[in-house]
N, C-alpha and C positions, 0 to 999 in steps of 0.2 A: 503493499500500499504506500510505503514511503516513497518508493521509486517513481510511483504514479504521481504523487504530489510534486515531487521534483521535476518531473517532465511536464506537468500540467500547463504551465505558461508556454512552453514550446509547442505543445499540441494545439492549444487555443490559437496561437500565433499561426500555426500551419492552416487550420481550418479557416480563420478569419481572412488569410491571404487568399485562400482558393475562392471564398465567396465574395470577397472585396478587392483590396489592394494592399500594398505594403504598409500604408498609412493606417488602414483600419486594423490591419494585423499588429501593428505597433501599439495603437491605442488599446486594443484588447489585451495584449500581453501585459501591458502596464496595469490595467484594471484588475486583471487576474492576479498578478503579484501582489498588488495591494490588498485585495480581498483575502487572499490565501494568508497573508501575514495578519490581518485583522481577525480572521477566523481562528488562528492559532492563538492569538493573544486573548480573544474573548472566551475560549474554550480552556483557557489556563495551562496550555501546553508550552513547552520550552521553544523558544525561537533560536535557531542556531545562528551563529555569527554569519555563516554562508548565506543564510536566507537574507539578513539585513544587508549584506554586501550585494546581493543579487538585486534587491529592491533599489538600493541606491544607484547601482549601474543602469538598470532598466529605466529608471526615472530620468537619469541624466542623459543617457544615449537616446532613449525613446523620446523624451522630451525635445532634445536637439533635432531629431528626425522630424518630428511633428511641427515645431516652430519654424524651422529653416526649409521645410519640405524637401528634405534631402536624405535619401535612403542610405547613404554612406555610413551615417552615425550608427544606425541600428545594425548594420553589417559589421561594424567594429565591436559591437557589445560582447559577442562570445569570446572573441580574442582577448579583449580587455579582461574578461572574467577568468579564463583560462590562464592567462599570464599572470594574474594576481595570485591565483591558486598556486601556480609553479613558484612564484617569488616567495610566497609565505612558507611553503614546504622547504625550499632551499635555504631561505634565510633563517628559518627556525634551526636547521642544523648548523649552518655556518656562522651565524651571528649570536644565537641564544643558546646553542648546544641542546636544542630541543627537537626531538622527533615527533612532529604533530600527528602522523599517522599512528605512531604507537600511543600517543596521548588519547586518541579517539577509539582505538580498538584494543589496546592492551587490557582491558578489564574482560574482554570477551575471548581473546586469543592469546595464548602464550607461545612466543616464538624466541629463538635465540637472537642476541643482539645484532649480529651481522645480517640476519634476514630482515629485521626491522629496518636496518639502514639501506638494504637493497630495495625493500618495498617502498620506502620514502622517495628514493631517488627514481625509482620506476614511475611513480605517480608524477613527480616532478617533470620528468621527461615527457610523459604522457600528456600532461597539460600544456607544456610548452609546445610540443608537436601539434596538438589539437588546435592551438591558437594559430599557428603557422598555416595548418590545412584550411581553417576557416577563411584566412585572408586569401589564400590561393584561390578558393572557391568563389569567394566574394568578388574578387577582382578578375578572375579568369574566365567566369561563366555568366550567363544571364541570371537575373534575380530569381527567376523561377527555379533554376537549377540550385541556387544557394538556399532558397526556402526548403526545397526538398532534402538537400544535404543537411540542413540544420535539424530537421526532425530524423530522418531516416539514417543518414550518414553519421551524424554525432552520436545518435543513440546506438546504432549499430557498433560503431567503433568502441563506445563506452562499455556496452554489454560484452563485448568480445574481449576487451582488456580485463574486465572484472572476472570473466570466466578463466582466462589465462592466469590471473593472479591467484584465484581460488585453487587452481590446479597446482600451481607452484607452492602455495602455502600448505596445501594439503600433505605435502612431503616433509614439511618442517614443523608442524604444529607438535608441541610438547604436551604430554598428558600431565595434568595436575597430579601431585601425590595422592594415592589411594584411589585413582580413577582407572585403574587397569581393567582389563577385560575380565568378566565373570568367569570363574573356573568350573 
């Protein structure tokens, strides 16, 4: 259910684009992002920092797209978000000596330190690459292709990356003491 919530603004953007144009899609994505955070706040659920960051970026880049009637800004939004994620993950390790992937998942998964480090750098590189791929599609292809990529390409690549990470982690997960197989 969480992954659906994370992709909801993208899905709404896609549908609104198909029914209208890039500006209607941009406005719809902005409204959904605001409504999603309002719902989380009203229902007493925790709002992740990533959600706040996504809201600020969609409002800034979506707002610029609508005010200036220039689709370039909304096309930059995914790249800015991806590159910010990459910078936070890299900066956490290089500047603060903190692995944010481990901070998020450490309570659920026990892994050796080198695996946590590789996982953090894998996500850093993934986000950096996704930002570059978004720009390549945004500037190398028609807007229609970019919109299709934003939903299907980005989601597909993310799901494939998560599956690859799960397969990799499956080999390295450590059992907690006393959690051995029943005899």
